[in-house]
C-alpha positions in Angstrom: 82.6 -108.5 -77.6 85.8 -109.6 -75.7 85.6 -110.4 -72.8 87.7 -111.8 -70.0 88.8 -115.4 -69.7 87.2 -115.4 -66.7 83.7 -113.6 -67.6 84.7 -110.6 -64.9 83.9 -107.2 -66.7 85.4 -105.2 -63.6 87.1 -102.7 -63.6 90.4 -103.2 -61.3 93.0 -101.3 -59.8 96.7 -101.9 -58.4 97.8 -102.1 -55.5 99.2 -98.7 -55.7 96.5 -97.7 -57.9 93.9 -99.1 -54.5 96.0 -96.8 -52.4 95.9 -93.3 -53.9 91.8 -94.4 -54.5 91.9 -94.9 -50.9 94.0 -92.1 -49.9 92.0 -89.5 -52.7 88.4 -90.7 -51.0 89.6 -89.8 -47.7 90.7 -86.2 -48.6 87.3 -85.4 -50.4 85.6 -86.6 -46.8 87.8 -84.4 -44.7 86.8 -81.4 -46.9 83.3 -82.1 -47.1 83.0 -82.2 -43.2 85.6 -79.0 -43.1 82.9 -76.8 -45.9 80.1 -78.4 -43.3 81.6 -76.4 -39.7 82.6 -73.5 -42.1 78.8 -73.4 -43.2 76.6 -74.6 -40.4 79.3 -72.9 -38.0 81.4 -74.9 -35.3 78.6 -76.1 -32.9 76.0 -76.8 -35.8 74.0 -73.8 -34.8 76.0 -71.2 -36.2 77.7 -70.7 -32.8 81.6 -70.7 -32.5 83.0 -73.5 -31.0 83.9 -73.1 -27.1 81.7 -70.2 -26.8 81.6 -69.8 -23.4 79.8 -67.4 -20.8 82.6 -64.3 -21.9 80.8 -61.1 -23.9 81.7 -63.1 -27.0 79.3 -65.5 -26.2 76.4 -62.9 -27.2 73.4 -63.1 -29.5 75.0 -62.2 -32.1 74.8 -58.4 -32.1 76.7 -54.8 -31.1 73.4 -53.0 -31.0 73.0 -54.1 -27.6 73.4 -52.0 -24.3 75.2 -53.9 -22.2 73.4 -55.0 -18.7 75.2 -54.7 -15.2 74.3 -57.1 -12.6 75.5 -56.8 -9.0 73.7 -57.3 -5.5 72.0 -54.3 -5.2 70.5 -51.2 -7.0 71.8 -47.8 -5.4 68.0 -45.8 -4.7 70.2 -43.0 -6.0 70.2 -43.7 -9.8 67.9 -46.5 -10.1 70.8 -48.5 -11.3 73.1 -51.5 -10.2 75.0 -49.7 -7.3 79.4 -49.4 -8.3 80.2 -51.5 -4.9 77.9 -54.2 -5.3 79.2 -55.4 -8.9 79.6 -58.6 -9.9 78.4 -61.5 -12.5 78.7 -64.5 -9.8 75.5 -65.1 -7.2 75.6 -67.9 -4.7 71.9 -68.1 -2.7 72.8 -65.9 0.0 73.0 -63.4 -2.7 70.6 -60.6 -3.9 70.3 -60.7 -7.9 70.2 -57.1 -9.4 70.7 -56.0 -12.9 70.8 -52.6 -14.6 70.9 -51.5 -18.2 71.5 -47.6 -18.6 68.5 -45.4 -19.6 68.8 -44.2 -23.2 66.3 -42.2 -25.4 64.0 -45.0 -26.3 63.8 -47.0 -22.3 61.1 -49.7 -22.9 59.0 -50.6 -20.3 57.6 -53.3 -19.9 60.6 -55.4 -20.9 60.9 -59.4 -22.1 63.5 -61.0 -20.5 65.2 -63.9 -22.0 68.0 -66.3 -20.0 70.1 -68.4 -21.8 72.2 -71.5 -20.2 75.4 -71.4 -22.4 77.8 -73.6 -19.7 77.8 -76.2 -16.7 74.6 -77.6 -17.8 72.2 -78.4 -20.7 72.7 -75.4 -23.2 69.7 -73.6 -23.9 66.5 -71.3 -23.1 65.9 -71.4 -19.6 63.3 -68.5 -19.8 61.6 -67.2 -22.7 61.0 -63.5 -23.5 56.8 -64.3 -23.1 55.9 -62.2 -20.2 56.3 -58.7 -19.9 57.8 -56.8 -16.2 56.8 -53.4 -16.1 59.5 -50.8 -14.8 59.8 -50.4 -10.7 61.4 -47.2 -11.9 61.1 -45.2 -14.9 64.8 -43.7 -14.8 66.0 -47.1 -15.8 65.3 -50.9 -16.6 66.5 -52.4 -13.8 65.4 -55.0 -11.4 65.8 -57.2 -8.2 65.2 -61.1 -7.4 66.8 -63.3 -4.4 69.4 -65.9 -6.2 68.8 -68.6 -4.3 65.1 -68.5 -6.9 67.4 -68.2 -9.6 69.3 -71.5 -8.6 65.8 -73.6 -7.6 64.6 -72.8 -11.3 67.4 -72.6 -13.4 70.2 -74.6 -11.6 74.0 -73.6 -11.2 75.5 -72.7 -14.5 76.5 -69.9 -16.9 74.0 -67.8 -18.7 73.5 -65.5 -21.4 70.3 -62.7 -20.3 68.6 -60.8 -23.4 66.3 -57.9 -22.7 63.9 -57.3 -25.5 61.1 -54.5 -26.2 58.9 -56.8 -27.7 57.5 -60.6 -26.5 58.5 -63.6 -27.9 62.5 -62.9 -28.2 61.8 -61.0 -31.7 64.0 -58.5 -32.8 67.6 -57.0 -32.0 67.8 -57.2 -28.2 68.3 -53.8 -26.1 70.5 -55.4 -24.0 72.6 -58.0 -23.3 74.4 -59.8 -20.5 76.3 -63.0 -18.9 76.1 -63.8 -15.5 76.9 -67.0 -13.5 75.4 -69.0 -10.3 76.9 -71.0 -8.3 75.8 -73.4 -5.1 77.7 -72.7 -3.0 81.1 -70.9 -2.4 82.3 -68.1 -4.6 79.8 -64.9 -4.7 79.9 -61.8 -5.3 79.9 -59.0 -2.5 77.6 -59.3 0.7 74.1 -59.6 -0.4 71.7 -55.9 0.4 68.0 -55.4 0.2 67.1 -53.9 -2.3 63.3 -51.9 -3.6 62.0 -54.1 -5.9 61.8 -58.0 -6.2 61.1 -59.8 -9.8 61.4 -62.2 -11.8 64.9 -62.1 -14.2 
């Protein structure tokens, strides 16, 4: 068998061939990363890059009713009072939320809260403990915002309400809110008839 005079059987590329091979390897690497991002999602968990606390940063269902947030429940309707509506709460506020009633009102409900910004992203409260409705006309609860700030801390959050424990199935309702440590908040806090964890 014929061998090279120096005894080296390796395949050798010219300098130009090595440059072209390097560019091809880089292109294959970039295309591979793009394919992984496309299939896994922008953040590696299926959520798009830059998903914030707006309505677009949802649990991914169009069937969920919107949650209305505010600082008081209107005793006449059993829902968040129109004049008190806000999605930003500070320690002095009452945190109130409600879901307009529909034909299949769940009782109890299971509430999950996910932090979506302003701190470590993840589940802040799992949907494991059922909350009985204080008013059978609507899903509606109040709690001092100070309690939420103490447990969750400031940040942006997504709330999901389920009919079953553990957050399984499609949420009945979802909405976003923000907790701030000081400064900006919604309308002045007002007393409400019921108090519970969110």
